C-alpha positions in Angstrom: -26.2 -9.5 30.2 -22.5 -9.1 29.4 -20.9 -6.3 27.5 -22.9 -3.3 26.1 -26.6 -3.7 27.1 -29.0 -3.8 24.1 -31.2 -1.1 25.6 -28.4 1.4 25.9 -27.3 0.7 22.4 -30.8 1.4 21.0 -31.2 4.5 23.1 -27.8 5.9 21.9 -28.5 4.9 18.3 -31.9 6.6 18.3 -30.3 9.8 19.8 -27.5 9.7 17.4 -29.7 9.2 14.3 -31.9 12.1 15.4 -28.8 14.3 16.0 -27.4 13.4 12.6 -30.6 13.9 10.8 -31.1 17.3 12.3 -27.5 18.2 11.6 -28.0 17.3 7.9 -31.3 19.0 7.6 -29.8 22.2 9.0 -26.9 22.1 6.5 -24.5 21.6 9.4 -21.9 19.1 8.3 -19.8 18.8 11.3 -16.6 20.7 10.9 -15.2 23.8 9.3 -13.1 23.2 6.2 -10.1 24.9 7.6 -7.0 25.2 5.5 -6.8 23.3 2.2 -3.6 22.4 0.4 -2.4 24.8 -2.4 -2.2 21.9 -4.8 -6.0 21.2 -4.5 -7.8 18.1 -3.4 -8.6 15.3 -5.8 -11.2 13.2 -4.0 -11.7 14.6 -0.5 -13.9 17.5 0.2 -12.3 20.3 2.3 -14.2 19.1 5.4 -13.2 15.5 4.9 -9.7 16.7 4.5 -9.9 18.5 7.8 -11.3 15.4 9.5 -8.4 13.4 8.0 -5.7 15.8 9.1 -7.1 15.6 12.7 -7.2 11.8 12.5 -3.6 11.5 11.2 -2.4 14.1 13.6 -3.5 11.8 16.5 -1.7 8.7 15.0 1.4 10.6 14.0 1.7 13.6 16.1 4.2 16.4 15.7 7.0 16.2 18.1 6.4 12.5 18.8 9.2 10.0 18.3 10.4 12.3 15.5 10.6 16.1 15.0 8.1 15.9 12.3 4.6 14.4 12.2 1.6 13.9 10.0 1.1 17.6 9.4 4.7 18.4 8.4 4.8 15.4 6.0 1.3 16.2 4.5 -0.2 12.8 5.3 -3.8 14.0 4.6 -2.9 15.2 1.0 -0.9 12.0 0.3 -4.0 9.9 1.3 -6.1 12.1 -0.9 -4.0 11.4 -3.8 -3.8 7.7 -3.0 -7.6 7.5 -2.7 -8.0 9.2 -6.0 -6.2 6.4 -7.7 -8.1 3.6 -5.6 -11.2 1.7 -6.4 -14.1 4.1 -6.0 -15.8 1.9 -3.5 -12.7 1.9 -1.3 -12.6 5.7 -1.5 -16.3 6.0 -0.8 -16.0 3.8 2.2 -13.0 5.7 3.6 -14.9 9.0 3.3 -18.0 7.6 5.0 -15.7 6.3 7.8 -14.3 9.8 8.2 -17.9 11.2 8.6 -18.9 8.4 11.0 -15.9 9.4 13.2 -16.7 13.1 12.9 -20.4 13.0 13.5 -20.5 9.9 15.7 -17.8 11.2 18.1 -20.4 11.4 21.0 -21.1 7.7 20.6 -17.3 6.8 20.8 -16.1 9.2 23.5 -17.4 11.5 26.3 -19.1 14.7 25.4 -21.2 15.9 22.6 -18.9 17.8 20.4 -17.8 16.4 16.9 -14.3 14.8 16.5 -12.6 17.9 15.0 -13.9 20.3 17.7 -12.3 18.3 20.5 -8.9 18.8 22.0 -6.2 16.1 21.7 -7.3 14.3 24.8 -10.9 14.2 23.5 -9.9 13.0 20.1 -7.7 10.3 21.7 -10.7 9.2 23.7 -12.9 8.8 20.6 -10.3 6.7 18.9 -10.0 4.6 22.0 -13.8 4.1 21.7 -13.3 3.0 18.2 -10.7 0.6 19.4 -13.2 -1.0 21.7 -14.7 -2.6 18.7 -18.4 -2.4 19.5 -19.7 -2.9 16.9 -17.0 -4.6 15.0 -16.9 -2.1 12.2 -15.4 0.5 14.5 -12.4 -1.7 15.1 -11.9 -2.0 11.4 -12.3 1.8 11.0 -9.6 2.3 13.7 -7.3 -0.1 12.1 -7.9 1.4 8.6 -7.2 5.0 9.7 -4.1 4.1 11.7 -2.6 2.0 8.9 -3.4 4.6 6.2 -1.7 7.4 8.4 1.3 5.3 9.1 1.6 4.2 5.5 1.6 7.8 4.2 3.9 9.0 6.9 6.6 6.4 6.4 6.4 6.6 2.7 7.8 10.1 2.8 11.5 10.3 2.2 11.8 13.1 4.8 11.1 10.5 7.5 13.6 7.9 6.3 16.8 9.6 8.0 15.0 9.2 11.3 14.9 5.5 10.8 18.4 5.2 9.8 17.5 4.5 6.1 19.2 6.5 3.5 16.8 5.6 0.6 16.6 3.1 -2.2 19.6 2.2 -4.1 18.0 2.4 -7.5 19.6 5.0 -9.6 22.7 5.5 -7.4 25.1 3.6 -9.9 26.4 1.6 -7.0 27.8 -1.2 -9.2 26.5 -4.7 -9.6 24.3 -6.6 -7.1 25.5 -9.9 -5.7 23.2 -12.0 -8.0 24.2 -10.1 -11.2 26.5 -11.7 -13.7 29.6 -9.9 -14.7 
């Protein structure tokens, strides 16, 4: 049999379901809320916000290509605001994906700790596990988290100078455009 054996999948699924059920029954939801923004969250819970901060921090790390990263730009808060204005089903699915990564981390990477309790290398291993695309939804989850993180990061005008972009021309009073009539 090629790929991921069915028996291993079923065994891991059963153990994961048992662990998640026990965690839910005990009131343990996976991660400590940590620091929440002063402006307040609109759609994410403090725990979901903590998960998203960790995820975005892996895709756009501080001190990566630029001197600022997801944390300095406030990617998680920007995505909270974006999701608040999105279709409720999209926001609900995004939030469910955060929990799948947080509590399902032992399925996607080595070790038994949740995503936010892992160090950077452990979190990267979990994200690589999502990228493996077994089942297919994990590949979509990886893609969605990465695109959302990059969207919120590059949308911030503090990032633009690092790209050599000085911002939009709208409102600068720069004269007429080539297509405008005199």
